[in-house]
Biopython code that builds the backbone (N, CA, C, O; Angstrom):
import numpy as np
from Bio.PDB.StructureBuilder import StructureBuilder

atoms = [
    (1, "MET", "N", (-54.192, -12.068, -1.386)),
    (1, "MET", "CA", (-54.045, -12.136, -2.972)),
    (1, "MET", "C", (-53.837, -10.840, -3.361)),
    (1, "MET", "O", (-54.206, -10.273, -2.332)),
    (2, "ARG", "N", (-53.507, -9.955, -4.118)),
    (2, "ARG", "CA", (-53.713, -8.645, -4.570)),
    (2, "ARG", "C", (-55.345, -8.685, -5.519)),
    (2, "ARG", "O", (-56.063, -9.605, -5.912)),
    (3, "ASP", "N", (-55.423, -7.114, -5.606)),
    (3, "ASP", "CA", (-56.551, -6.379, -6.605)),
    (3, "ASP", "C", (-55.698, -6.627, -8.116)),
    (3, "ASP", "O", (-54.750, -5.859, -7.952)),
    (4, "ARG", "N", (-55.534, -7.148, -9.242)),
    (4, "ARG", "CA", (-55.093, -6.937, -10.757)),
    (4, "ARG", "C", (-55.335, -5.758, -10.820)),
    (4, "ARG", "O", (-54.383, -4.984, -10.929)),
    (5, "ALA", "N", (-56.945, -5.149, -10.762)),
    (5, "ALA", "CA", (-57.200, -4.538, -11.279)),
    (5, "ALA", "C", (-56.843, -2.905, -10.949)),
    (5, "ALA", "O", (-57.129, -2.355, -9.886)),
    (6, "ALA", "N", (-56.109, -2.208, -12.175)),
    (6, "ALA", "CA", (-55.718, -0.747, -11.551)),
    (6, "ALA", "C", (-57.127, 0.022, -11.202)),
    (6, "ALA", "O", (-58.296, -0.213, -11.509)),
    (7, "PRO", "N", (-56.602, 0.866, -10.559)),
    (7, "PRO", "CA", (-57.415, 1.957, -10.101)),
    (7, "PRO", "C", (-58.010, 3.054, -11.236)),
    (7, "PRO", "O", (-57.207, 3.431, -12.090)),
    (8, "THR", "N", (-59.661, 3.683, -11.285)),
    (8, "THR", "CA", (-59.769, 4.035, -12.581)),
    (8, "THR", "C", (-60.105, 5.564, -11.842)),
    (8, "THR", "O", (-60.679, 5.780, -10.774)),
    (9, "THR", "N", (-59.617, 6.369, -12.670)),
    (9, "THR", "CA", (-59.728, 7.676, -12.212)),
    (9, "THR", "C", (-60.795, 8.018, -13.543)),
    (9, "THR", "O", (-60.728, 7.689, -14.727)),
    (10, "PRO", "N", (-61.694, 8.746, -12.857)),
    (10, "PRO", "CA", (-62.978, 9.629, -13.273)),
    (10, "PRO", "C", (-62.291, 10.481, -14.335)),
    (10, "PRO", "O", (-61.459, 11.352, -14.080)),
    (11, "THR", "N", (-62.961, 9.956, -16.232)),
    (11, "THR", "CA", (-62.771, 11.448, -16.950)),
    (11, "THR", "C", (-62.950, 12.502, -15.875)),
    (11, "THR", "O", (-63.596, 12.505, -14.828)),
    (12, "GLN", "N", (-62.063, 13.519, -16.551)),
    (12, "GLN", "CA", (-62.392, 15.028, -16.298)),
    (12, "GLN", "C", (-62.661, 15.475, -17.362)),
    (12, "GLN", "O", (-61.957, 15.432, -18.370)),
    (13, "VAL", "N", (-64.363, 16.244, -17.165)),
    (13, "VAL", "CA", (-64.068, 17.112, -18.444)),
    (13, "VAL", "C", (-64.839, 18.553, -17.897)),
    (13, "VAL", "O", (-65.825, 18.668, -17.168)),
    (14, "ARG", "N", (-64.135, 19.414, -18.435)),
    (14, "ARG", "CA", (-64.617, 20.386, -18.064)),
    (14, "ARG", "C", (-65.131, 21.661, -19.251)),
    (14, "ARG", "O", (-64.613, 21.924, -20.336)),
    (15, "LEU", "N", (-66.188, 22.224, -18.661)),
    (15, "LEU", "CA", (-67.407, 23.015, -19.462)),
    (15, "LEU", "C", (-66.975, 24.262, -19.620)),
    (15, "LEU", "O", (-67.406, 24.924, -18.676)),
    (16, "ILE", "N", (-66.092, 25.164, -20.623)),
    (16, "ILE", "CA", (-66.112, 26.718, -20.690)),
    (16, "ILE", "C", (-66.842, 27.152, -21.137)),
    (16, "ILE", "O", (-67.434, 26.661, -22.098)),
    (17, "GLY", "N", (-67.147, 28.467, -20.520)),
    (17, "GLY", "CA", (-68.503, 28.853, -20.501)),
    (17, "GLY", "C", (-68.006, 30.480, -19.911)),
    (17, "GLY", "O", (-67.087, 31.063, -19.337)),
    (18, "LYS", "N", (-69.830, 30.760, -20.739)),
    (18, "LYS", "CA", (-69.760, 31.959, -19.771)),
    (18, "LYS", "C", (-71.475, 32.494, -19.333)),
    (18, "LYS", "O", (-72.353, 32.280, -20.170)),
    (19, "PRO", "N", (-71.879, 33.236, -17.887)),
    (19, "PRO", "CA", (-73.830, 33.070, -18.251)),
    (19, "PRO", "C", (-73.864, 33.882, -19.646)),
    (19, "PRO", "O", (-73.021, 34.412, -20.370)),
    (20, "GLY", "N", (-75.230, 33.714, -19.656)),
    (20, "GLY", "CA", (-75.856, 34.286, -20.482)),
    (20, "GLY", "C", (-75.673, 34.301, -22.126)),
    (20, "GLY", "O", (-76.129, 35.059, -22.982)),
    (21, "CYS", "N", (-74.798, 33.124, -22.204)),
    (21, "CYS", "CA", (-74.700, 32.311, -23.611)),
    (21, "CYS", "C", (-76.007, 31.487, -23.813)),
    (21, "CYS", "O", (-76.583, 31.118, -22.790)),
    (22, "HIS", "N", (-76.372, 31.260, -24.653)),
    (22, "HIS", "CA", (-77.272, 30.553, -25.384)),
    (22, "HIS", "C", (-76.543, 29.536, -25.608)),
    (22, "HIS", "O", (-76.805, 28.554, -24.914)),
    (23, "LEU", "N", (-75.160, 29.380, -26.839)),
    (23, "LEU", "CA", (-74.514, 28.492, -26.732)),
    (23, "LEU", "C", (-74.096, 27.389, -25.514)),
    (23, "LEU", "O", (-74.256, 26.182, -25.694)),
    (24, "CYS", "N", (-73.408, 28.073, -23.949)),
    (24, "CYS", "CA", (-73.220, 27.881, -23.377)),
    (24, "CYS", "C", (-73.924, 26.404, -22.957)),
    (24, "CYS", "O", (-73.648, 25.213, -23.105)),
    (25, "ASP", "N", (-75.337, 27.454, -22.151)),
    (25, "ASP", "CA", (-76.396, 26.480, -22.164)),
    (25, "ASP", "C", (-77.089, 25.287, -23.059)),
    (25, "ASP", "O", (-77.731, 24.349, -22.586)),
    (26, "GLU", "N", (-76.870, 25.478, -24.204)),
    (26, "GLU", "CA", (-77.050, 24.393, -25.200)),
    (26, "GLU", "C", (-76.041, 23.334, -24.902)),
    (26, "GLU", "O", (-76.469, 22.180, -24.925)),
    (27, "ALA", "N", (-74.916, 23.497, -24.656)),
    (27, "ALA", "CA", (-73.715, 22.349, -24.413)),
    (27, "ALA", "C", (-73.905, 22.070, -23.204)),
    (27, "ALA", "O", (-73.488, 20.936, -22.969)),
    (28, "ARG", "N", (-74.343, 22.573, -22.313)),
    (28, "ARG", "CA", (-74.253, 22.075, -20.764)),
    (28, "ARG", "C", (-74.957, 21.481, -20.738)),
    (28, "ARG", "O", (-74.516, 20.364, -20.468)),
    (29, "LEU", "N", (-76.866, 21.476, -20.976)),
    (29, "LEU", "CA", (-77.877, 20.083, -21.067)),
    (29, "LEU", "C", (-76.653, 19.285, -21.673)),
    (29, "LEU", "O", (-76.274, 18.516, -20.789)),
    (30, "VAL", "N", (-75.859, 19.141, -22.828)),
    (30, "VAL", "CA", (-75.658, 17.716, -23.963)),
    (30, "VAL", "C", (-74.234, 17.004, -23.065)),
    (30, "VAL", "O", (-73.894, 15.829, -23.207)),
    (31, "VAL", "N", (-73.427, 18.144, -22.010)),
    (31, "VAL", "CA", (-72.358, 17.910, -21.708)),
    (31, "VAL", "C", (-72.348, 16.981, -19.980)),
    (31, "VAL", "O", (-71.608, 16.104, -19.534)),
    (32, "THR", "N", (-73.298, 17.558, -19.526)),
    (32, "THR", "CA", (-73.979, 16.992, -17.997)),
    (32, "THR", "C", (-74.654, 15.463, -18.271)),
    (32, "THR", "O", (-74.596, 14.548, -17.450)),
    (33, "ALA", "N", (-75.265, 15.384, -19.515)),
    (33, "ALA", "CA", (-76.077, 14.363, -19.882)),
    (33, "ALA", "C", (-75.102, 13.143, -20.009)),
    (33, "ALA", "O", (-74.910, 12.048, -19.480)),
    (34, "GLU", "N", (-74.534, 14.028, -21.117)),
    (34, "GLU", "CA", (-73.132, 12.583, -21.305)),
    (34, "GLU", "C", (-72.460, 12.443, -20.504)),
    (34, "GLU", "O", (-72.411, 11.213, -20.517)),
    (35, "CYS", "N", (-71.655, 12.818, -19.513)),
    (35, "CYS", "CA", (-71.207, 12.914, -18.074)),
    (35, "CYS", "C", (-71.185, 12.329, -17.347)),
    (35, "CYS", "O", (-70.316, 11.553, -16.952)),
    (36, "ARG", "N", (-73.027, 12.785, -16.678)),
    (36, "ARG", "CA", (-74.013, 11.486, -15.555)),
    (36, "ARG", "C", (-73.922, 10.485, -16.748)),
    (36, "ARG", "O", (-73.684, 9.612, -15.914)),
    (37, "ARG", "N", (-73.893, 9.817, -17.904)),
    (37, "ARG", "CA", (-74.218, 8.495, -18.293)),
    (37, "ARG", "C", (-72.594, 7.612, -18.140)),
    (37, "ARG", "O", (-72.434, 6.508, -17.620)),
    (38, "ALA", "N", (-71.415, 8.589, -18.830)),
    (38, "ALA", "CA", (-70.708, 7.725, -18.474)),
    (38, "ALA", "C", (-69.706, 7.926, -17.270)),
    (38, "ALA", "O", (-68.654, 7.287, -17.245)),
    (39, "GLY", "N", (-70.026, 8.776, -16.321)),
    (39, "GLY", "CA", (-69.701, 8.577, -14.889)),
    (39, "GLY", "C", (-68.573, 9.615, -14.677)),
    (39, "GLY", "O", (-67.842, 9.797, -13.703)),
    (40, "ALA", "N", (-68.635, 10.153, -15.703)),
    (40, "ALA", "CA", (-67.328, 11.400, -16.119)),
    (40, "ALA", "C", (-67.061, 12.633, -14.714)),
    (40, "ALA", "O", (-66.915, 11.918, -13.722)),
    (41, "GLU", "N", (-66.999, 13.447, -14.474)),
    (41, "GLU", "CA", (-66.962, 14.761, -13.420)),
    (41, "GLU", "C", (-66.470, 15.603, -14.226)),
    (41, "GLU", "O", (-65.425, 15.683, -14.871)),
    (42, "LEU", "N", (-67.977, 16.625, -14.007)),
    (42, "LEU", "CA", (-67.484, 17.504, -15.097)),
    (42, "LEU", "C", (-67.618, 19.431, -14.145)),
    (42, "LEU", "O", (-68.633, 19.846, -13.587)),
    (43, "THR", "N", (-66.893, 19.844, -14.211)),
    (43, "THR", "CA", (-66.365, 21.048, -13.066)),
    (43, "THR", "C", (-66.916, 22.542, -15.021)),
    (43, "THR", "O", (-66.783, 22.409, -16.237)),
    (44, "GLU", "N", (-67.435, 23.589, -14.175)),
    (44, "GLU", "CA", (-67.936, 24.504, -15.151)),
    (44, "GLU", "C", (-66.939, 25.579, -15.015)),
    (44, "GLU", "O", (-66.331, 25.578, -13.945)),
    (45, "VAL", "N", (-66.605, 26.599, -15.964)),
    (45, "VAL", "CA", (-65.865, 27.788, -15.562)),
    (45, "VAL", "C", (-66.108, 28.794, -16.478)),
    (45, "VAL", "O", (-66.217, 28.847, -17.703)),
    (46, "SER", "N", (-66.172, 29.695, -15.425)),
    (46, "SER", "CA", (-66.713, 30.456, -16.608)),
    (46, "SER", "C", (-65.972, 31.932, -16.713)),
    (46, "SER", "O", (-65.779, 32.672, -15.748)),
    (47, "ILE", "N", (-65.541, 32.246, -18.279)),
    (47, "ILE", "CA", (-64.039, 33.144, -18.983)),
    (47, "ILE", "C", (-64.094, 34.595, -18.120)),
    (47, "ILE", "O", (-63.176, 35.415, -18.108)),
    (48, "LEU", "N", (-65.227, 34.712, -17.484)),
    (48, "LEU", "CA", (-64.953, 36.376, -16.771)),
    (48, "LEU", "C", (-64.636, 36.750, -15.311)),
    (48, "LEU", "O", (-64.556, 37.740, -14.583)),
    (49, "ASP", "N", (-64.445, 34.881, -15.274)),
    (49, "ASP", "CA", (-63.863, 34.930, -13.694)),
    (49, "ASP", "C", (-62.307, 34.526, -14.309)),
    (49, "ASP", "O", (-61.826, 34.327, -13.194)),
    (50, "ASP", "N", (-61.601, 34.360, -14.878)),
    (50, "ASP", "CA", (-60.350, 33.788, -15.591)),
    (50, "ASP", "C", (-60.209, 34.514, -16.758)),
    (50, "ASP", "O", (-60.800, 34.384, -17.829)),
    (51, "PRO", "N", (-59.056, 35.564, -16.301)),
    (51, "PRO", "CA", (-58.392, 36.416, -17.465)),
    (51, "PRO", "C", (-57.249, 35.624, -18.735)),
    (51, "PRO", "O", (-57.017, 36.074, -19.857)),
    (52, "VAL", "N", (-56.783, 34.576, -18.230)),
    (52, "VAL", "CA", (-56.052, 33.685, -19.435)),
    (52, "VAL", "C", (-57.079, 32.556, -19.911)),
    (52, "VAL", "O", (-56.893, 32.138, -21.054)),
    (53, "LEU", "N", (-58.021, 32.069, -19.264)),
    (53, "LEU", "CA", (-59.504, 31.731, -20.222)),
    (53, "LEU", "C", (-60.327, 32.571, -20.804)),
    (53, "LEU", "O", (-61.131, 32.075, -21.593)),
    (54, "HIS", "N", (-60.351, 33.796, -20.620)),
    (54, "HIS", "CA", (-61.289, 34.866, -21.445)),
    (54, "HIS", "C", (-60.208, 35.330, -23.190)),
    (54, "HIS", "O", (-60.683, 35.708, -24.261)),
    (55, "GLU", "N", (-58.655, 35.083, -22.819)),
    (55, "GLU", "CA", (-58.388, 35.791, -24.054)),
    (55, "GLU", "C", (-57.995, 34.838, -24.934)),
    (55, "GLU", "O", (-57.955, 35.012, -26.152)),
    (56, "GLN", "N", (-57.560, 33.344, -24.093)),
    (56, "GLN", "CA", (-57.585, 32.152, -25.039)),
    (56, "GLN", "C", (-58.933, 31.515, -25.848)),
    (56, "GLN", "O", (-58.852, 30.810, -26.854)),
    (57, "PHE", "N", (-60.454, 32.008, -25.039)),
    (57, "PHE", "CA", (-61.290, 31.015, -25.926)),
    (57, "PHE", "C", (-62.804, 31.986, -25.731)),
    (57, "PHE", "O", (-63.839, 31.381, -25.451)),
    (58, "TRP", "N", (-62.825, 33.834, -25.938)),
    (58, "TRP", "CA", (-63.553, 34.816, -25.494)),
    (58, "TRP", "C", (-64.865, 34.607, -26.900)),
    (58, "TRP", "O", (-66.072, 34.823, -27.010)),
    (59, "ASP", "N", (-63.553, 33.969, -27.944)),
    (59, "ASP", "CA", (-64.540, 34.288, -29.726)),
    (59, "ASP", "C", (-65.066, 32.564, -29.704)),
    (59, "ASP", "O", (-66.053, 32.243, -30.366)),
    (60, "ARG", "N", (-64.382, 31.642, -28.970)),
    (60, "ARG", "CA", (-65.028, 30.297, -29.369)),
    (60, "ARG", "C", (-65.810, 29.112, -28.066)),
    (60, "ARG", "O", (-65.739, 27.899, -27.868)),
    (61, "ILE", "N", (-66.593, 30.375, -27.346)),
    (61, "ILE", "CA", (-66.978, 29.846, -26.072)),
    (61, "ILE", "C", (-68.446, 28.930, -26.913)),
    (61, "ILE", "O", (-68.866, 29.345, -27.993)),
    (62, "PRO", "N", (-68.939, 27.961, -26.372)),
    (62, "PRO", "CA", (-68.129, 26.935, -25.222)),
    (62, "PRO", "C", (-67.158, 25.902, -25.703)),
    (62, "PRO", "O", (-67.400, 25.039, -26.546)),
    (63, "VAL", "N", (-66.382, 26.034, -25.263)),
    (63, "VAL", "CA", (-65.451, 24.984, -25.168)),
    (63, "VAL", "C", (-65.303, 23.687, -24.349)),
    (63, "VAL", "O", (-65.032, 23.799, -23.153)),
    (64, "VAL", "N", (-65.457, 22.483, -24.886)),
    (64, "VAL", "CA", (-65.117, 20.950, -23.820)),
    (64, "VAL", "C", (-63.830, 20.590, -23.810)),
    (64, "VAL", "O", (-63.234, 20.206, -24.816)),
    (65, "GLN", "N", (-63.362, 20.686, -22.757)),
    (65, "GLN", "CA", (-61.714, 20.405, -22.803)),
    (65, "GLN", "C", (-62.279, 18.774, -21.581)),
    (65, "GLN", "O", (-62.939, 18.868, -20.547)),
    (66, "VAL", "N", (-61.672, 17.355, -22.271)),
    (66, "VAL", "CA", (-61.746, 15.812, -21.555)),
    (66, "VAL", "C", (-60.036, 15.870, -21.653)),
    (66, "VAL", "O", (-59.179, 16.007, -22.526)),
    (67, "ASP", "N", (-60.149, 15.592, -19.564)),
    (67, "ASP", "CA", (-58.716, 15.258, -19.275)),
    (67, "ASP", "C", (-57.804, 16.436, -19.741)),
    (67, "ASP", "O", (-56.657, 16.016, -19.893)),
    (68, "GLY", "N", (-57.919, 17.768, -20.020)),
    (68, "GLY", "CA", (-57.394, 18.499, -19.584)),
    (68, "GLY", "C", (-57.580, 18.793, -21.655)),
    (68, "GLY", "O", (-57.710, 19.991, -21.907)),
    (69, "ALA", "N", (-57.588, 18.109, -22.597)),
    (69, "ALA", "CA", (-57.941, 18.812, -24.428)),
    (69, "ALA", "C", (-58.593, 18.995, -24.340)),
    (69, "ALA", "O", (-59.582, 18.768, -23.643)),
    (70, "THR", "N", (-57.915, 20.117, -25.898)),
    (70, "THR", "CA", (-59.705, 20.824, -26.018)),
    (70, "THR", "C", (-60.480, 19.851, -27.472)),
    (70, "THR", "O", (-60.105, 19.861, -28.645)),
    (71, "VAL", "N", (-61.474, 19.191, -26.943)),
    (71, "VAL", "CA", (-62.308, 18.436, -28.257)),
    (71, "VAL", "C", (-63.617, 19.063, -28.412)),
    (71, "VAL", "O", (-64.615, 18.351, -28.535)),
    (72, "GLU", "N", (-63.684, 20.142, -28.416)),
    (72, "GLU", "CA", (-65.299, 20.891, -28.865)),
    (72, "GLU", "C", (-65.256, 22.322, -28.320)),
    (72, "GLU", "O", (-64.947, 22.770, -27.215)),
    (73, "GLN", "N", (-65.732, 22.980, -29.641)),
    (73, "GLN", "CA", (-65.704, 24.218, -29.013)),
    (73, "GLN", "C", (-66.440, 24.665, -30.734)),
    (73, "GLN", "O", (-66.321, 24.336, -31.914)),
    (74, "LEU", "N", (-67.458, 25.900, -29.600)),
    (74, "LEU", "CA", (-68.539, 26.648, -30.266)),
    (74, "LEU", "C", (-70.141, 25.569, -30.142)),
    (74, "LEU", "O", (-70.983, 25.815, -29.278)),
    (75, "ARG", "N", (-70.275, 24.628, -30.967)),
    (75, "ARG", "CA", (-71.268, 23.372, -30.401)),
    (75, "ARG", "C", (-70.237, 21.983, -29.980)),
    (75, "ARG", "O", (-69.069, 21.602, -30.052)),
    (76, "VAL", "N", (-71.332, 21.642, -29.592)),
    (76, "VAL", "CA", (-70.383, 19.952, -29.039)),
    (76, "VAL", "C", (-71.395, 18.498, -29.891)),
    (76, "VAL", "O", (-72.551, 18.332, -29.503)),
    (77, "ASP", "N", (-71.128, 18.062, -30.414)),
    (77, "ASP", "CA", (-71.890, 16.673, -31.245)),
    (77, "ASP", "C", (-71.965, 15.712, -30.430)),
    (77, "ASP", "O", (-70.983, 14.977, -30.320)),
    (78, "PRO", "N", (-73.135, 15.467, -29.653)),
    (78, "PRO", "CA", (-72.927, 14.310, -28.403)),
    (78, "PRO", "C", (-72.705, 13.030, -28.870)),
    (78, "PRO", "O", (-72.440, 12.111, -28.095)),
    (79, "THR", "N", (-72.796, 12.867, -30.194)),
    (79, "THR", "CA", (-72.186, 11.260, -30.150)),
    (79, "THR", "C", (-70.915, 11.199, -29.879)),
    (79, "THR", "O", (-70.576, 10.577, -28.872)),
    (80, "ARG", "N", (-69.688, 11.977, -30.908)),
    (80, "ARG", "CA", (-68.511, 12.436, -30.549)),
    (80, "ARG", "C", (-68.070, 12.440, -29.247)),
    (80, "ARG", "O", (-67.140, 11.767, -28.801)),
    (81, "LEU", "N", (-68.962, 13.439, -28.480)),
    (81, "LEU", "CA", (-68.681, 13.347, -27.024)),
    (81, "LEU", "C", (-68.831, 11.884, -25.846)),
    (81, "LEU", "O", (-68.310, 11.440, -24.823)),
    (82, "ARG", "N", (-69.715, 11.631, -26.651)),
    (82, "ARG", "CA", (-70.430, 10.055, -25.313)),
    (82, "ARG", "C", (-68.841, 8.986, -26.076)),
    (82, "ARG", "O", (-68.403, 7.952, -25.571)),
    (83, "ALA", "N", (-68.371, 9.583, -27.184)),
    (83, "ALA", "CA", (-67.334, 8.151, -27.699)),
    (83, "ALA", "C", (-66.252, 8.589, -27.120)),
    (83, "ALA", "O", (-66.048, 7.701, -26.292)),
    (84, "LEU", "N", (-65.390, 9.386, -26.990)),
    (84, "LEU", "CA", (-64.794, 10.294, -26.341)),
    (84, "LEU", "C", (-65.058, 10.092, -24.474)),
    (84, "LEU", "O", (-64.103, 10.267, -23.718)),
    (85, "LEU", "N", (-66.117, 9.806, -24.059)),
    (85, "LEU", "CA", (-66.197, 9.502, -22.821)),
    (85, "LEU", "C", (-66.476, 8.166, -22.169)),
    (85, "LEU", "O", (-66.630, 7.837, -20.992)),
    (86, "ARG", "N", (-66.496, 7.345, -23.585)),
    (86, "ARG", "CA", (-66.571, 5.455, -23.098)),
    (86, "ARG", "C", (-65.090, 5.121, -22.696)),
    (86, "ARG", "O", (-64.091, 5.404, -23.357)),
    (87, "PRO", "N", (-65.120, 4.658, -21.839)),
    (87, "PRO", "CA", (-63.760, 3.554, -20.354)),
    (87, "PRO", "C", (-63.488, 3.038, -21.296)),
    (87, "PRO", "O", (-64.405, 2.460, -21.879)),
    (88, "GLY", "N", (-62.200, 3.000, -21.858)),
    (88, "GLY", "CA", (-60.844, 2.532, -22.254)),
    (88, "GLY", "C", (-60.866, 2.833, -23.942)),
    (88, "GLY", "O", (-60.246, 2.358, -24.893)),
    (89, "ARG", "N", (-61.879, 3.842, -23.796)),
    (89, "ARG", "CA", (-61.441, 4.849, -25.637)),
    (89, "ARG", "C", (-60.198, 5.627, -25.298)),
    (89, "ARG", "O", (-59.937, 6.248, -24.269)),
    (90, "ARG", "N", (-59.586, 5.478, -26.244)),
    (90, "ARG", "CA", (-58.644, 6.244, -26.818)),
    (90, "ARG", "C", (-58.764, 7.611, -27.290)),
    (90, "ARG", "O", (-58.982, 7.959, -28.450)),
    (91, "ARG", "N", (-58.631, 8.213, -26.459)),
    (91, "ARG", "CA", (-58.984, 9.602, -26.258)),
    (91, "ARG", "C", (-57.875, 10.239, -27.801)),
    (91, "ARG", "O", (-56.796, 9.683, -28.007)),
    (92, "ARG", "N", (-58.367, 11.427, -28.738)),
    (92, "ARG", "CA", (-57.693, 12.081, -29.483)),
    (92, "ARG", "C", (-57.904, 13.438, -29.463)),
    (92, "ARG", "O", (-58.912, 13.695, -28.805)),
    (93, "LEU", "N", (-57.425, 14.303, -29.863)),
    (93, "LEU", "CA", (-57.047, 15.588, -30.167)),
    (93, "LEU", "C", (-58.533, 15.574, -31.079)),
    (93, "LEU", "O", (-58.736, 14.549, -31.731)),
    (94, "LEU", "N", (-59.965, 17.095, -31.168)),
    (94, "LEU", "CA", (-60.481, 17.032, -32.254)),
    (94, "LEU", "C", (-59.785, 18.656, -32.654)),
    (94, "LEU", "O", (-59.514, 19.232, -33.708)),
    (95, "TRP", "N", (-59.710, 18.897, -31.607)),
    (95, "TRP", "CA", (-59.153, 20.679, -31.976)),
    (95, "TRP", "C", (-57.196, 20.438, -31.896)),
    (95, "TRP", "O", (-56.447, 21.397, -32.087)),
]
sb = StructureBuilder()
sb.init_structure("model")
sb.init_model(0)
sb.init_chain("A")
sb.init_seg("    ")
for serial, (resi, resn, name, xyz) in enumerate(atoms, 1):
    if name == "N":
        sb.init_residue(resn, " ", resi, " ")
    sb.init_atom(name, np.array(xyz, "f"), 0.0, 1.0, " ", f" {name:<3s}", serial, name[0])
structure = sb.get_structure()
């Protein structure tokens, strides 16, 4: 008998920021909590380590991406992020 349920891939969340950024520190608290709640995988990236990200986002950090799509910039709305991370929820781009 075959298992009919398709394997699920955890949602990938990326927080783009830099050390010493107070908005990034605030965002990290929210994003970490919501990822933990949703079972999503969180990766943090510093714009100081990636010239392409620095050029693209230096004036908009922190940036949150969900499965490669930018969904938050500058401030993170926990309610909106929670909704985006809900299993089975259709994700829409906010930016």
